[in-house]
C-alpha positions as CSV (number, residue, x, y, z in Angstrom):
1,X,102.6,65.2,129.3
2,X,103.6,67.6,126.5
3,X,107.2,67.4,127.5
4,X,107.1,63.7,127.3
5,X,105.5,63.8,124.0
6,X,107.9,66.3,122.7
7,X,110.8,64.0,123.8
8,X,109.2,61.2,122.0
9,X,108.6,62.8,119.0
10,X,112.3,64.3,118.9
11,X,113.7,61.0,119.7
12,X,111.8,59.0,117.0
13,X,112.9,61.7,114.8
14,X,116.6,61.0,115.3
15,X,116.0,57.3,115.3
16,X,114.7,58.0,111.6
17,X,117.7,59.9,110.7
18,X,120.3,57.6,111.8
19,X,118.4,54.8,110.2
20,X,118.4,56.5,107.1
21,X,122.2,57.4,107.1
22,X,122.8,53.7,107.9
23,X,120.5,52.7,105.1
24,X,122.3,54.5,102.7
25,X,125.9,53.4,103.7
26,X,125.1,49.9,104.3
27,X,122.1,48.8,101.8
28,X,124.4,47.9,98.8
29,X,126.7,44.7,99.2
30,X,130.4,45.4,98.8
31,X,131.0,45.3,95.0
32,X,133.4,42.7,93.8
33,X,135.2,42.1,90.4
34,X,134.0,39.3,88.4
35,X,136.1,36.1,88.8
36,X,138.7,36.3,86.2
37,X,141.5,35.2,88.1
38,X,142.7,33.1,90.8
39,X,144.4,34.3,93.8
40,X,146.9,32.6,96.1
41,X,145.8,32.2,99.6
42,X,148.6,33.0,102.1
43,X,150.2,30.1,103.7
44,X,149.5,31.4,107.2
45,X,145.8,31.1,106.5
46,X,146.3,27.4,107.1
47,X,145.6,26.1,110.9
48,X,148.6,26.2,112.7
49,X,150.1,22.9,114.3
50,X,149.3,24.7,117.6
51,X,145.7,24.5,116.7
52,X,145.6,20.8,116.0
53,X,144.9,18.3,118.6
54,X,147.9,17.0,120.6
55,X,148.4,13.2,120.5
56,X,150.3,11.1,123.2
57,X,153.8,10.6,121.5
58,X,153.3,6.8,121.2
59,X,150.0,7.6,119.0
60,X,151.9,9.5,116.3
61,X,153.8,7.2,114.3
62,X,157.2,8.5,112.9
63,X,158.0,8.9,109.3
64,X,160.5,7.7,107.3
65,X,163.3,10.3,106.0
66,X,162.0,10.1,102.6
67,X,158.4,11.0,103.9
68,X,157.0,13.7,105.8
69,X,158.2,15.0,109.0
70,X,156.7,14.2,112.4
71,X,153.8,16.0,113.9
72,X,156.0,18.8,115.2
73,X,157.3,19.7,111.9
74,X,156.9,23.1,110.4
75,X,153.6,23.7,108.1
76,X,153.7,22.2,104.5
77,X,153.9,24.6,101.6
78,X,151.4,24.7,98.8
79,X,151.9,21.7,96.6
80,X,151.9,24.1,93.4
81,X,151.0,27.5,92.5
82,X,147.2,28.0,92.3
83,X,146.1,27.4,88.7
84,X,143.8,29.7,86.8
85,X,141.2,26.8,86.5
86,X,137.6,27.8,87.8
87,X,134.6,25.7,87.9
88,X,131.4,27.2,87.3
89,X,128.3,26.0,89.0
90,X,124.9,27.6,88.2
91,X,121.5,26.6,89.8
92,X,118.3,28.4,89.6
93,X,119.4,30.8,92.9
94,X,123.1,30.6,92.7
95,X,125.8,31.4,90.2
96,X,129.1,29.8,91.8
97,X,132.7,29.7,91.1
98,X,135.2,26.9,92.5
99,X,138.7,27.5,92.4
100,X,140.5,24.1,91.7
101,X,143.5,25.7,93.8
102,X,141.8,24.7,96.8
103,X,138.6,23.7,95.8
104,X,136.7,26.2,97.7
105,X,134.1,28.7,96.4
106,X,135.8,31.8,95.2
107,X,132.8,33.7,94.0
108,X,128.8,33.4,94.5
109,X,126.6,35.6,92.6
110,X,122.7,35.5,93.4
111,X,121.1,36.1,90.0
112,X,117.6,36.5,91.7
113,X,118.9,39.5,93.8
114,X,120.0,42.4,91.5
115,X,122.1,45.0,93.0
116,X,119.3,47.5,92.3
117,X,115.9,47.2,90.7
118,X,117.1,49.5,87.6
119,X,120.1,47.3,87.2
120,X,118.3,43.9,86.8
121,X,121.3,42.2,84.8
122,X,123.9,43.0,87.9
123,X,123.3,40.3,90.6
124,X,124.6,40.8,94.1
125,X,128.0,39.0,94.5
126,X,128.9,38.0,98.0
127,X,132.5,36.2,97.6
128,X,135.5,37.3,95.9
129,X,138.8,35.9,95.3
130,X,140.4,39.5,94.7
131,X,142.9,40.4,97.5
132,X,141.4,43.9,97.8
133,X,138.0,42.7,98.8
134,X,138.8,38.9,99.5
135,X,135.7,37.0,100.9
136,X,136.2,33.2,100.5
137,X,135.3,30.1,102.4
138,X,138.3,27.7,103.0
139,X,137.9,24.0,103.9
140,X,140.3,21.3,104.1
141,X,141.8,18.6,106.2
142,X,145.1,18.5,108.0
143,X,147.2,15.6,109.1
144,X,148.5,15.1,112.5
145,X,151.6,13.3,111.7
146,X,152.8,15.4,108.6
147,X,151.2,13.1,105.9
148,X,150.1,14.5,102.6
149,X,146.9,16.7,103.2
150,X,143.9,18.2,101.4
151,X,144.2,21.4,102.6
152,X,142.6,24.6,101.1
153,X,146.2,24.9,99.4
154,X,145.9,21.8,97.7
155,X,145.2,21.3,93.8
156,X,141.9,19.5,92.7
157,X,140.7,18.1,89.6
158,X,137.3,17.5,88.2
159,X,135.7,15.9,85.1
160,X,134.0,19.1,83.9
161,X,134.5,22.9,84.1
162,X,131.0,23.8,84.2
163,X,127.9,22.3,85.9
164,X,124.3,23.5,85.2
165,X,121.3,22.2,87.5
166,X,119.2,20.4,84.6
167,X,115.4,21.3,84.4
168,X,113.3,19.0,86.3
169,X,116.2,17.9,88.6
170,X,116.2,19.1,92.0
171,X,120.0,18.3,93.0
172,X,123.5,18.9,91.7
173,X,126.6,17.1,92.6
174,X,130.1,18.6,92.0
175,X,133.0,16.3,93.0
176,X,136.4,17.7,93.0
177,X,139.6,14.8,93.4
178,X,142.9,15.3,95.0
179,X,145.8,12.8,94.9
180,X,148.4,12.9,97.4
181,X,151.8,11.1,97.9
182,X,152.1,7.4,99.7
183,X,148.6,6.3,98.4
184,X,146.6,9.0,100.0
185,X,143.9,10.6,98.2
186,X,140.7,12.5,98.9
187,X,137.6,14.5,97.3
188,X,135.4,17.4,97.9
189,X,131.8,16.9,97.2
190,X,129.6,19.8,96.8
191,X,125.9,19.2,97.1
192,X,123.4,21.9,95.3
193,X,119.6,22.0,95.7
194,X,117.2,23.9,93.7
195,X,115.9,26.9,95.4
196,X,118.3,26.7,98.2
197,X,121.2,28.7,99.3
198,X,122.5,25.9,101.6
199,X,125.4,23.8,100.2
200,X,126.4,20.6,101.5
201,X,130.1,19.8,101.6
202,X,131.4,16.4,102.0
203,X,135.4,16.0,102.4
204,X,136.5,12.6,102.3
205,X,139.9,11.0,102.3
206,X,141.0,7.6,101.4
207,X,144.1,6.0,103.3
208,X,146.0,4.0,100.6
209,X,149.0,4.0,102.6
210,X,150.4,1.4,105.1
211,X,150.2,3.6,108.1
212,X,147.0,4.7,109.9
213,X,146.3,8.5,108.9
214,X,145.1,10.8,111.7
215,X,143.1,14.1,110.3
216,X,141.2,16.9,111.5
217,X,138.7,19.0,109.5
218,X,138.6,22.6,109.6
219,X,136.3,25.5,108.1
220,X,137.2,29.0,107.6
221,X,135.8,32.4,106.7
222,X,138.2,35.0,105.5
223,X,137.1,38.4,104.5
224,X,138.5,41.9,103.8
225,X,137.2,44.0,106.7
226,X,135.5,46.9,104.5
227,X,133.0,48.3,107.1
228,X,130.4,51.3,106.0
229,X,132.0,54.4,106.7
230,X,131.1,55.6,110.2
231,X,129.9,59.2,111.1
232,X,128.1,60.8,113.9
233,X,124.6,59.9,112.0
234,X,125.8,56.4,111.2
235,X,126.7,54.5,114.3
236,X,128.0,51.0,114.9
237,X,124.9,49.6,116.0
238,X,123.2,49.9,112.6
239,X,123.6,47.1,109.9
240,X,126.6,45.3,111.3
241,X,129.2,44.1,108.7
242,X,131.6,41.6,110.0
243,X,132.1,38.2,111.6
244,X,129.9,36.6,114.0
245,X,129.7,33.5,116.0
246,X,126.9,31.2,117.5
247,X,128.2,28.8,120.2
248,X,124.8,26.8,120.2
249,X,123.2,29.3,122.8
250,X,124.7,32.6,122.4
251,X,124.9,34.6,119.3
252,X,128.0,37.2,119.1
253,X,129.1,39.7,116.9
254,X,133.1,40.0,116.7
255,X,134.1,43.7,116.5
256,X,137.3,43.6,114.4
257,X,139.3,46.3,116.5
258,X,138.5,44.0,119.6
259,X,139.8,41.2,118.0
260,X,143.1,42.9,117.6
261,X,143.7,43.3,121.2
262,X,141.9,40.1,122.2
263,X,141.5,37.4,119.6
264,X,138.3,35.2,119.9
265,X,138.7,31.7,121.2
266,X,136.1,29.0,122.4
267,X,135.7,25.2,122.4
268,X,132.0,24.5,121.2
269,X,129.9,21.5,120.2
270,X,127.9,22.4,117.3
271,X,127.3,26.0,116.7
272,X,128.6,27.9,113.4
273,X,130.5,30.9,112.1
274,X,129.5,33.6,109.7
275,X,130.3,36.7,108.1
276,X,127.2,39.1,107.5
277,X,126.1,42.4,106.1
278,X,122.7,44.0,105.5
279,X,120.4,41.3,104.1
280,X,123.0,38.9,103.1
281,X,125.7,36.4,104.7
282,X,128.0,33.7,104.3
283,X,128.1,31.0,106.9
284,X,130.0,27.7,107.7
285,X,128.3,25.3,109.7
286,X,130.1,22.2,110.9
287,X,128.2,18.8,111.9
288,X,126.9,18.8,115.4
289,X,128.4,15.6,116.6
290,X,132.1,17.1,116.9
291,X,133.6,19.3,119.5
292,X,135.6,22.2,117.7
293,X,137.8,24.9,118.5
294,X,136.4,28.2,117.3
295,X,138.7,31.2,116.6
296,X,138.3,34.7,115.4
297,X,141.1,37.3,114.4
298,X,141.7,40.4,112.9
299,X,145.2,41.3,111.2
300,X,144.3,44.9,110.6
301,X,143.1,43.9,107.0
302,X,141.4,40.6,107.1
303,X,139.1,38.9,109.6
304,X,139.4,35.2,110.1
305,X,137.1,32.8,111.4
306,X,137.8,29.2,112.0
307,X,136.1,26.1,113.4
308,X,138.6,23.3,113.7
309,X,138.2,19.6,115.1
310,X,139.5,18.9,118.6
311,X,139.7,15.4,118.2
312,X,141.5,13.4,115.4
313,X,139.5,11.0,113.2
314,X,141.9,7.8,112.8
315,X,141.7,6.2,109.4
316,X,143.0,2.6,109.1
317,X,145.0,1.6,106.0
318,X,142.5,0.9,103.2
319,X,139.7,2.7,104.9
320,X,137.9,6.0,104.1
321,X,136.5,8.8,106.4
322,X,134.1,11.5,105.6
323,X,133.8,14.9,107.2
324,X,130.3,16.7,106.8
325,X,129.4,20.3,106.8
326,X,127.2,22.8,105.3
327,X,127.9,26.3,103.8
328,X,125.2,28.8,103.4
329,X,125.7,32.0,100.8
330,X,123.0,34.0,99.9
331,X,120.0,36.3,101.5
332,X,119.0,36.2,105.1
333,X,115.6,34.4,104.2
334,X,114.3,33.2,107.7
335,X,112.5,30.3,106.3
336,X,115.8,28.8,104.9
337,X,117.9,29.9,107.8
338,X,115.8,28.0,110.1
339,X,116.2,25.0,108.4
340,X,119.9,25.2,108.1
341,X,121.0,25.5,111.6
342,X,119.6,26.5,115.1
343,X,120.2,30.2,115.8
344,X,121.2,31.2,112.0
345,X,118.1,33.4,112.0
346,X,119.8,35.6,114.5
347,X,121.7,37.0,111.7
348,X,118.6,39.0,110.6
349,X,119.8,41.7,113.2
350,X,116.9,43.3,114.8
351,X,118.9,44.5,117.7
352,X,117.6,44.6,121.2
353,X,114.0,44.3,120.0
354,X,114.4,40.7,118.4
355,X,112.0,39.2,120.9
356,X,109.4,41.5,119.6
357,X,110.5,41.7,116.0
358,X,110.5,38.1,115.3
359,X,106.9,37.4,116.1
360,X,105.9,40.6,113.9
361,X,107.9,39.0,111.1
362,X,105.9,35.9,111.4
363,X,102.9,37.7,111.4
364,X,103.8,39.8,108.3
365,X,104.9,36.6,106.2
366,X,101.7,35.0,107.4
367,X,99.4,37.8,106.0
368,X,101.9,37.9,102.8
369,X,101.2,34.3,102.0
370,X,97.3,35.2,101.8
371,X,97.8,38.7,100.2
372,X,101.1,38.1,98.0
373,X,101.8,41.9,98.0
374,X,104.1,43.3,100.8
375,X,102.5,46.7,100.5
376,X,99.2,45.6,101.3
377,X,100.8,43.2,104.0
378,X,102.2,46.5,105.7
379,X,99.0,48.2,105.9
380,X,97.1,45.1,107.1
381,X,99.6,44.5,109.8
382,X,99.7,48.0,110.9
383,X,95.8,47.9,111.2
384,X,96.2,44.7,113.3
385,X,98.7,46.3,115.6
386,X,96.5,49.4,116.2
387,X,93.5,47.0,117.0
388,X,95.4,45.2,119.5
389,X,96.3,48.4,121.2
390,X,93.0,50.0,120.7
391,X,91.8,50.1,124.1
392,X,95.2,51.3,125.4
393,X,95.2,54.0,122.7
394,X,91.7,55.1,123.5
395,X,92.6,55.9,127.1
396,X,95.4,57.9,125.9
397,X,93.2,59.8,123.3
398,X,90.2,60.2,125.8
399,X,92.9,61.9,128.0
400,X,94.0,64.2,125.4
401,X,90.4,65.0,124.4
402,X,89.7,66.1,127.7
403,X,93.0,68.1,127.8
404,X,91.8,69.8,124.5
405,X,88.6,70.5,126.0
406,X,90.0,72.3,129.4
407,X,92.6,73.9,127.1
408,X,90.8,77.4,127.3
409,X,90.5,77.3,130.8
410,X,94.0,76.1,131.4
411,X,95.3,79.0,129.4
412,X,93.4,81.4,131.5
413,X,94.9,79.9,134.6
414,X,98.5,80.4,132.8
415,X,97.9,83.9,132.4
416,X,96.3,84.6,135.8
417,X,99.3,83.3,137.7
418,X,102.3,84.0,134.9
419,X,104.3,85.6,137.6
420,X,103.8,83.2,140.4
421,X,104.9,79.6,139.6
422,X,104.0,77.9,142.7
423,X,100.3,79.4,142.3
424,X,100.1,78.4,138.8
425,X,101.1,75.0,139.6
426,X,98.4,74.8,142.5
427,X,95.8,76.1,140.3
428,X,96.6,73.5,137.5
429,X,96.5,70.6,139.9
430,X,93.0,72.0,141.1
431,X,91.8,72.2,137.6
432,X,93.1,68.4,136.8
433,X,91.4,67.5,139.9
434,X,88.0,68.9,139.4
435,X,87.8,67.8,135.9
436,X,89.3,64.3,136.6
437,X,92.0,64.8,134.1
438,X,95.4,63.2,134.4
439,X,98.0,64.7,132.2
440,X,100.3,61.7,132.2
441,X,97.7,59.4,131.3
442,X,98.1,60.6,127.8
443,X,101.8,59.4,127.4
444,X,101.9,56.3,129.3
445,X,99.9,54.2,126.7
446,X,102.4,55.7,124.1
447,X,105.2,54.6,126.1
448,X,104.2,51.3,126.3
449,X,103.4,50.9,122.6
450,X,106.8,52.5,121.4
451,X,108.9,49.1,121.8
452,X,106.3,47.6,119.5
453,X,106.4,50.0,116.9
454,X,110.2,50.4,116.6
455,X,110.5,46.7,116.4
456,X,107.9,46.7,113.4
457,X,110.2,49.2,112.2
458,X,113.2,47.3,112.3
459,X,111.5,44.3,110.7
460,X,110.7,46.4,107.8
461,X,114.0,47.6,107.7
462,X,116.3,44.3,107.8
463,X,113.9,41.5,106.4
464,X,115.5,40.8,102.9
465,X,112.0,39.5,102.0
466,X,110.7,42.9,101.4
467,X,114.0,44.1,99.5
468,X,112.8,45.6,96.2
469,X,109.5,44.3,96.5
470,X,106.6,46.2,94.5
471,X,103.4,47.8,95.7
472,X,101.1,49.5,93.2
473,X,101.0,52.5,90.6
474,X,104.3,54.3,91.1
475,X,105.6,52.6,94.1
476,X,107.7,49.6,92.2
477,X,110.1,49.0,95.0
478,X,109.1,49.4,98.7
479,X,113.1,49.4,99.7
480,X,113.8,52.6,98.0
481,X,112.3,56.1,98.3
482,X,109.2,57.2,96.6
483,X,110.3,58.5,93.2
484,X,107.4,61.2,93.4
485,X,107.7,61.9,97.0
486,X,103.8,61.3,97.3
487,X,103.7,59.1,100.2
488,X,105.9,61.4,102.5
489,X,103.8,64.4,101.4
490,X,100.7,62.4,102.5
491,X,102.4,61.3,105.8
492,X,103.2,64.9,106.7
493,X,99.9,65.8,106.1
494,X,98.5,63.2,108.2
495,X,100.8,64.1,111.0
496,X,99.6,67.8,110.6
497,X,95.8,66.9,110.9
498,X,96.7,64.3,113.6
499,X,98.3,67.2,115.8
500,X,95.3,69.7,115.1
501,X,93.2,67.0,117.0
502,X,95.4,67.0,119.9
503,X,95.7,69.5,122.6
504,X,98.5,72.3,122.1
505,X,101.2,72.2,124.3
506,X,100.9,75.0,127.0
507,X,104.4,76.2,126.4
508,X,104.6,78.5,123.4
509,X,108.0,77.4,122.4
510,X,107.0,73.7,122.4
511,X,103.7,74.5,120.5
512,X,105.9,76.1,117.6
513,X,108.3,73.2,117.6
514,X,105.5,70.7,117.3
515,X,104.1,72.9,114.4
516,X,107.1,72.4,112.5
517,X,107.6,68.4,113.3
518,X,105.5,67.5,110.2
519,X,107.5,69.6,108.0
520,X,110.6,68.1,109.4
521,X,109.4,64.4,109.2
522,X,108.3,64.9,105.7
523,X,111.7,66.0,104.6
524,X,113.5,63.3,106.5
525,X,111.0,60.6,105.2
526,X,111.1,61.8,101.7
527,X,114.5,59.8,101.2
528,X,113.2,56.7,103.4
529,X,112.3,53.5,101.6
530,X,108.8,53.5,100.7
531,X,107.7,50.9,102.7
532,X,108.7,52.4,106.1
533,X,107.0,55.7,104.8
534,X,103.6,53.5,104.0
535,X,103.8,52.1,107.5
536,X,104.2,55.5,109.3
537,X,101.5,57.0,106.9
538,X,99.2,54.2,107.6
539,X,99.8,54.5,111.4
540,X,99.3,58.3,111.3
541,X,96.1,58.0,109.4
542,X,94.6,55.1,111.8
543,X,95.7,57.5,114.8
544,X,94.2,60.4,113.4
545,X,90.7,58.7,112.7
546,X,90.6,56.9,116.2
547,X,91.5,60.5,117.9
548,X,88.9,62.2,115.8
549,X,86.2,59.5,116.7
550,X,87.2,60.0,120.4
551,X,86.9,63.6,120.2
552,X,83.6,63.4,118.7
553,X,82.4,61.2,121.4
554,X,83.4,63.6,124.1
555,X,82.5,66.6,122.2
556,X,86.1,68.1,122.3
557,X,86.0,69.5,118.7
């Protein structure tokens, strides 16, 4: 039993240290420069003609020599150099810049999410047009027969350069216009809503030419691959940064290095693409009524995710076609993610314990809705978890209390047979049998509970809802360390007294290691987010109180 307990403590300590390293490396979003200049997108960022649906030869009308080339022609070049014109759009939760060269989002700041609590005027920025930290959406339409097209290299116009969601209004619409040759024109219409990080995007094309216009829509996310620096204490499984894909059933993280050797490619109906980081994401969600080719690649510098229609939409002369999709750029607020798209909540990375972590988060959110304070919510939910496992823990505690009671006799047996391991083993088993003590009974209940407590641990670490949340007194931010180290010291004291209530390990070396564990854990937890320390302090105090009561009942003081 004591060997198992030692392994559990050491394993948990290692997990805590790894998480601390990951937190420090991955917590802050990648800083970007303010959007002061436009950056031209490379032409190879356009979906190649090989990606477009292939039409029968009879279905692709030929173009005249003074028009565009046929469907097998080379890619179009940009219509003009990107202009420095940026359109600013402000809502209560988003501060977005749209580049008229392409008509796409180039920068997005989150005014209600400061980079740090002591820097309230510096918001988190998720998108960037800077080539050194490129992170942008690309959305556009491609023509199958070489006609002019409003792709993400085309130049758009708009009536204003500054849009603000007016007080009392719940919606803001920004319309960009594009004019091509041969009577073809198009629009991009962004719809912003109060309190929402989801942005509806509607692309439309009006065919004013004399020939049918065949088009496919596409969405792209381009991002400079700048993962957190890895070390032996900061493994890849923590706070994944990079591209992810959802195919309607399965959520998959795409490792950039793997994409070099084997690019991702899959035909999907529905689904979505996204690029994630700790607490935040940018996602592109096509409409559900179309089958698309999803692709992911990495060129050693930038990752590229793409979703492109596999079937063309034919637009008759004088007709209009629209292509709807949704963009999401913001924090991983699970209530909003669930409303935007199926599976989008999976971007909140609870790892292999997601099946346990999501119900625990629901419980935390429910309690918070009544309490209104995340610190007290953590304490109450920790108490509720202890109550659920009370009977199971009681069995473990009773076993440890009995072990504590027979500890002097067990030590005498060890002294008597210290030179004969076979006799020692037999004498110990006889003693356990006479006293009806099962040494393993104190460990198995602990093993059963460990997945639940680790899942709770990850909920506290990964849920953006608790980012920069205050508790009380000196704890003004549960997502950063205790500034005066009071919680870690209290937690270390609780662990020390909890150990005193449990039987000491029979092996002297193990006993010494166990004595130092509260000191080691106090040092590690000193730099942990206060919310995690509060959780473990509460758990330790409740466990200590339960074991003290059991010892009293069994007379094992």
